[in-house]
Structure formats: C-alpha cells, structure tokens
N, C-alpha and C positions, 0 to 999 in steps of 0.2 A: 621738115622744120619740128625738133623735135616736143612733145607736151608739157605745154606748164600749167600749173597747180600751184594753186596758193591760198587750198581752205581746206586744207588735206593733216600737216602737221607742220605743230605749233615750237617754238623753242620759246619758256617762258611760258607769257600772255601774247607774244605774237603767233601771229602764223608765216609762215616762208616760205618760199617760193622755191618748186619738186620740181625737177627737170626731169621730161622721162613720165613713161607709163609703169606703172606695178604692174609686175610678172608675176604667172600664177604654179601652181604645183599644176606637173599636165604639160605649162608646154617647154615649147624645146630652150633649155637656157642658151640668153644667145652668147655668141661670140664677143672678145672685147680682148684687146691688146692692150698690154700696160708696159708701165717700165722697171727695170731691177740695178740696183747699183753698177755706174758705170753707164747708164742711160743705155741700155740695151735693150731694144724690148724683147716682150715673152707672150703667149699668148697662153692663158695658163688652162683653160680646157683642152686645147688642142696638145701642150703641155704633156697634158692629166689623163687622156681619155682614152677606155677600157675600166678606167678608176674611180670610187666613188669622191666626187668632189664638194670638200666644204667650203663655202666661201664665208667669209666674215667679213664685213665691212664696216668699218670703225671711219671716226671722224679725224681723231691722230696720236698718232702712237707717246705723245708727250703728254697724255695726259691720264689720269688718275683709274678712270675705266676703261680706258681702251687699252693702256699699260698691263691691268690683271686679266680684261678677257685677253686675251693674245697671247699671258703671260698661262693660265687657264687652258686653253686651246694646246699651248707646247707640253704641257706637263700631260692633258689626252691622249696626242700623238703619238705619243712615246709608246703609248699601250695597246694600240688600232693594230694593226690590218699593212701593211702595207698596201695595201687597194684598197685604203683611206687615206686621202688627201687634201692637206689643210692647210687654207690660201687665206693670210688677213692683206684685206686692199683698203687703203686709206690714198686720201693727196699728200702726205705727205712728200719731199723729195728723196729718194733712191737714197742719197748717202745720207741722209740723219734717221735713214732705215736703217741701213749698214750698222751703223752708229749703237742707234741702240739694237737691235740686235746681238749685238759684242755684248754691250754695256747689261744686256737683261738674261744672255746665255741662252737666247730662244734661236733652236737648230735643226727641230722637227716641222713647227710652221713656216712655209714658203709666204714672203712678205711684198710685195707687190704693191707699186705706185699707180697711178689716176691722176696722178699730177701732168702730162703731156695733153691730153685729150679728154680729160675725163671720161671718154667711155664707158666705160664699168658703169659708172653712176648715173650717166641718160639711159641708157639701154637696159637697167634695174630700178630706173626708177627713184629711184637715194640723193644727187646733187644736188644739195641745198647752197641755191643758187648766192643769197648773202654774205655766203660767209666760204665757199667752194671747195664744201668738204659733203662726205657722204654722211647718211643719214645710217644710223648701228641700224646695220641688219644681219639675218643672216639665209645662206640659201644652200639647199642640197642638187648637186647632178649628177642624178645615179650613171650608172655605167652606159645608157642607152644616149646619153644629151641633154635627158630628159629630166626636166627638174622635179623630186619628189618632196623636201620643205621649203618654205617660204616662209620667212618669223620678220616682218620689220617691226622694229619694237619698239612705241610708244610716245616713249621719251626720253631722248638723249641720251638722259646719262642711265639709264638700265640698262644691266646687263642679261646676254640671251638667257633662256635655261640649258648650261650644257649639257643636264643629262638625256632629258629632251634631247637636244641636235643631236649626240654620240647613238644614242639608242635608234634614230631617225636613218643617220648615217647608216649603221647594225645593215638595219631592216631591205636598207639599198642595198646592199652586196647580197641579197638573198635574189 
C-alpha cells in the first residue's frame, strides 16, 4: 500500500493528497512503466540504461507552464550529448501527447504517459490524488541508475531552474 501524505503540498490555499514517498539523491531510481502513442508500454529507465536521464514531471502539456517547460527542455536537448536523455512524464492520454508534440515541434524530448497505472507518480511520490495528475518535479538518474538530482517544486505553476538541471545532468556524465 502506497504512503498517503496530505500535509506536504498545497494547490492554492488547500493541501492536496500526495500518493507515494519522496525519493532522494543517492536512492536507486525506481523503475516504472508508462505508455506512448498507440498504448505501447515503455520503461524509460531500461530504454535509456547507461545514459544520464532527466525526468521532468508535469501536470498536463495543455497548460501554459507545462508547455513552456517541455518546449524549453526540447531546446536544451538539442544542444546536449546523446548520453543525456530527457523525458517529460504527464498523465495526459498518449494520443494527446503525440498531438501536442506535433503541434509544438517537440522532437528531442521523449514524452510518456503515466495515465494507466500512475506508477511513476506513486513511486516518485508525486501523484496528486484529487486531480490524478503529477506534481511538477525534476529528477536526474545517473548512468549507474541512482538519483543524482531531485527537485520537488514548491508551487505547481513554478518552472524549474533549467540551467541548474542541465548543469546537474552534465555533472552526472563525469
């Protein structure tokens, strides 16, 4: 049974229920399965094993902040070594993600959906029960499968510090 926390994170003035425990730097990154267009299952950590992986969790690509964040990570991905892979994870339906990526021209970031099992959300402690979407957060998984960077953003509408994330990913290559 997953841990339920209702005194950690607010949307507006109200606490919401987060399902799962937070992870921390040094932990083995929890494996998870998500889906892509056509409902094919993928395991991002296995798919990109041996590389540095940035996992950007967003509530929905159809919101302004998530749109900006994913577009920005797509721009950054184009400048990075092939040894760094960026995934955006949301609970949007995979066909909506595919449509959004096509309209936004996002080709470098891999977009996966946690809509079926919410496995990513639970294992990383970011599933918001009341809305069944993810708390904005960023995780970096090193080549050894351990977390080297964890950032749970304090406010849903706050964007991550992109320079900090990219720098931490490059440091994880060393």
